[in-house]
N, C-alpha and C positions, 0 to 999 in steps of 0.2 A: 504494500500500500504506500502511496506517495505521501510524503510529509514535507513540511517547510522548515528550512533553517531560519529561525526567528532572531537569533543573536549569536555572535561569536565573540568570545572573551579570551584575550591572550594572558597566559600565566607564564611570564618570562619568555625566553626565546625558543623554547622547545615544546611547550604544551599549549594547546588551544582547547577551550571549552566551547562546545556547540550546544545550543538550545534549540529544541525541535518541537514543533507544534503540528496539529492537524491543519489542513488548508482552511477548514471552516471555523477554526478556533474552538471546536468542541472538545469535550473531555477525552483524554487518552485512556487506554486500559490501565486499571490499577496494577500495582506491582509491589513486590515484597523485598525486604532487605537482601542484598547480594545478587539481585536480578541483573540481567543484561538484555540488550536488544541486538539484532543483527541488521547491519546495513549492507545493501547491495548496490554497486555502482560500476560504471565502465571506466577503465583507465584510458589514457590517451592512445595506447597501442591497440585499443579495441577489445582487450580482454575484460571479462566480467569477473569481479571478485566479490566475495562476501567476507565481512569482518564483524566480529563481536566486540561490543563495548559495554562496560558496566554502567548502570545508571547510578548517578550520584545525587546526593541530597537526602531529603526525608522520605522514607517509603510511603507510598500512597499519593504523592503529588501527581496530579493528572492533568494540570493545565499545560505543562510542558515537560519534556524529558531533557535531562542534562547528561552529556557525556564529555569526557576529557581524553584527548588524543595526544600521545607523545610522538613527536616527529622522529622517525627512524630513517636516517639517510641510507642505511645499509639494508633496509627491508625490501619487500617486493613491490612497493609503490603505493600501498593502500593509505598509509599515513601521509605520504607526500601529496597524494591527490586531495585528501581532505584539507590539509594545511594550505596548499597552493592554489587549488581550483575552486573550492566551495566558497560562496559568498552569501551574505544575508539575502534571503528571498529565494534562494535556489531550492529545488525540490530534490528529495532523495528517497529511495525505497527502503522502508523499514518494516521488519517483522518482529514479533514478540510483544511483550517481554517474556523471557524465559528465566529459569533459575536453577542452576546447578551448584550453587554455593549458598544455600539457605542458612539462616541463623536459627538456632534452636533456643527455646526458652532458657534463660539463665537460672541456674540452681546454685551458683557459687561464683568464685572469681572468674572474670573473663579477661583474657589478654588478646589484644589485637596487634598484629605485627605487619607493618607495610614496608615493602622495599621499593623505592622509587615510585613509578606510576602505578604500582600495585596498591596504592592508597585508594584507588577509585571504588572498588566494591566495598571496602571497609568503611567508607564514609556513611553509607546507608546502614550498614550493620551497627556502627557506633550509634547512629540515631535510634535504631530499634532498641538497643540495650539501654540507652539513656532514658527512653520512655518507660522501660521496665525498672528503672532505678537500680540497675545491676552494679556490682562492684567491678568497675571497668578501668582497665589500663590500655592506653593506645601508645605503641612504640613505632615511631616513624623513622626509617633509615633512608638517608639520601646522601648524595655525594657532596652537596653544598646547600647553603641556605636558599639559593635561588631555585633549587629543585624541590623545595618543600611547598608543593602546590596544594590548594584547597584547605589551607590552614584556617581560613575564616570559617569554613564549615565545621571544622573540628573544635575551634575555640568557642563556638556557639553552644557547646555542650558542656556546661560547667560541672556536671556530676562526674566526668571522667578525669583521670590523671593522664596528661599528655606529655610524652617524652620524645625528644628528637635526638637522633644519633647521626651526626655528620661524619662522613668518611673522606679521607684524602686518598685519591686513587690516581693511577696513571691517566693522563689526559686522553690517551688513545684507547682506553678501555671502553667496551660497549655495555658493561654491566652497570646499569643505572643506579643500583643500590651499593655499588662498590663490592668489595670482598666481604662475604658474610662473616668471616671469622674476626673482622675488625670491630664488629659490635659484639658485646659479651652476651651471647644468646643464653648461656647458662644462667647468668645473673638475671636476665629478663624473665626467664621461665621460673626459676626457683624449683624446689622440689614439689612434686605433685601433691595437691591436697584435694580431698574428696569433692567431686562435682565441678572442678575447675575445667575451663574450656579455653582453647587457643584457636584463633582464626588468623590465618596468615596469607598474604598474597604478595608475590614478587618473583624475581628470577628463580629458575629451577635450582641454581646453586645455593641460594639462600634457603629454599624450602628443604632441600636435601640435608643441609647442615642442621637446620632446625629439627627435623625428624630424628636425625642421629643423636643430637644432644638431648632431645626430649626423652628418648629411650634410656639414655644413661641416667636420667633423673626420675625414672620410673613413671613417666607419663604414659598412659595407655593410648593405643592408636585411636581409640574411639573418642578421645578428648582433643585430637588434633584435626583441624579442618583447614584445607589448603586450596588455593587456586593459583595457578601459575600464569606467567606471560613470557613472551620472548621465544626466540628460535632455540631449539634444543640440539640441532645438529652442530657439528664442529668442523673446522677446516681439516681436521685430521681423519675424518671418516673416510674409509675406503670402500670400494664396491663390495657387495656381499652376495653370495649365492644362498638362496633359501630353498631348502627341499621340504616338501610337505609329505610326511611319512604315510599317512592314510590314503591320500589321493594320488600319490606318486607324481607330483608336479614339482618342477624346479623352476624358480623364478630368479633372475638376476636383477638386483636392486642397486641403482646408482645413488650416490650421496645427493641429497637435496630432495629425494622422494622418500616418504616414510615406507617402512616395510609393510605396514597395514594397507596403504593405498596401492602399493605394487601388487600385493596378494589379491586384493579385491578386483583390481583391473585384470588380473590373470584368471578370474573366475572362481577364486576361493571364497568360501562362506565364513565370515567372522562376524560376531556381534561387536558393535562398538557404539559409542555415544559421543563423549566429549572430544576425543582425538587430541587430548592435551596431557595424557598420562595422569589424570586426576580421578576418574571414576572406576577404572579397573574392568570395565565391561569387555574390553578386547583381550583380556588376559589369556595367554596361550601357553600350554605345556611345552617345555623344551626337552627334546630328545638328545640333542648333541650340539655342542658349541659353547662359546664363551660370550656373555652378553655385557654390553655397556648400558647399565640401567639408568634411565633418565626420567622415570615416572616419579610421582610424589605420593603414590597411593599404596604400593605393595609393601608387605612385611618382608623381613629378611628371609623367612621361611618360604614365602611365595617366590621371591627372586631366585632362590636356590634352584628352583625346578621350573621356572617359567619366565615370561616377560610380557610387557605391554608393547606390541609391535607398532602402536601409533607414534611412539616417541623414542623408544630404545633402539639401539643399534648393536652390531656384532663386533666384538674385539677380534674374532677369528674371521677368516675369509669365507667360511661356510657354516651354516647352522641348519639343524633339522628340527622342525616343529611337528607336534602331534596333531596334524590337521589332515 
């Protein structure tokens, strides 16, 4: 459905906030904390892309939707198109809202951890817990003061404790939150206490470190809720041959294409949902091979015998999956 860009607000030189309304000014569908919408648009080269963006603000606001987009010069062009081409009054195709990162009712301490632009879904989650009068901490990791976007939204919630953690990183790095180990995640988490919950969004490296440290502090997996952003592949990925043991199909997968997408294109049947290594729906048993795990949802036991082919890769040149 077509919607109108009603306003564009710049947050520093790298983030733009887009406000979106219905063409007739009517109410938009209601949404819940952690929700996102999907935008569909055509790039200058004619390719059609779809991108998901978290809704920010107070859940339930239906007069307009707000999204914040980080300009990624090394990305595939989606953020550049939004930053460089969209103007106030332009139309854009939007579907949703959807929610794969819902907030559960608070029953104890709640810790929110944002890495860079990963702050976006956590703003609405903070609003929801503020209304519940939860025991709330918000930890915001960014590389510099200028990267602390949406602070006005967070400061409007006086019931929470807001902490910022600025990192000094190499200027050439693409990790918007810096290196996760430079923030003391163990001190942020503390030892697990009954009914405590953590909600975190940021680069995969941050979330992987967070899950590892949480396990050392006896946090159960059920208390850790995560959403990731950013590209999971690395420049060190090599082509991999994937053999499906049950169907006797062999697929060659080149870096830049997920193993999941390559298998689906080859006619294999796999269940999947998020395609970001968060839900675990595409989890597949491993018969042979060594995996570079890049998901944020599997336990150590699951990783020992399987993988999420939507984001993970192979350390070996060939793997065999039980499909």
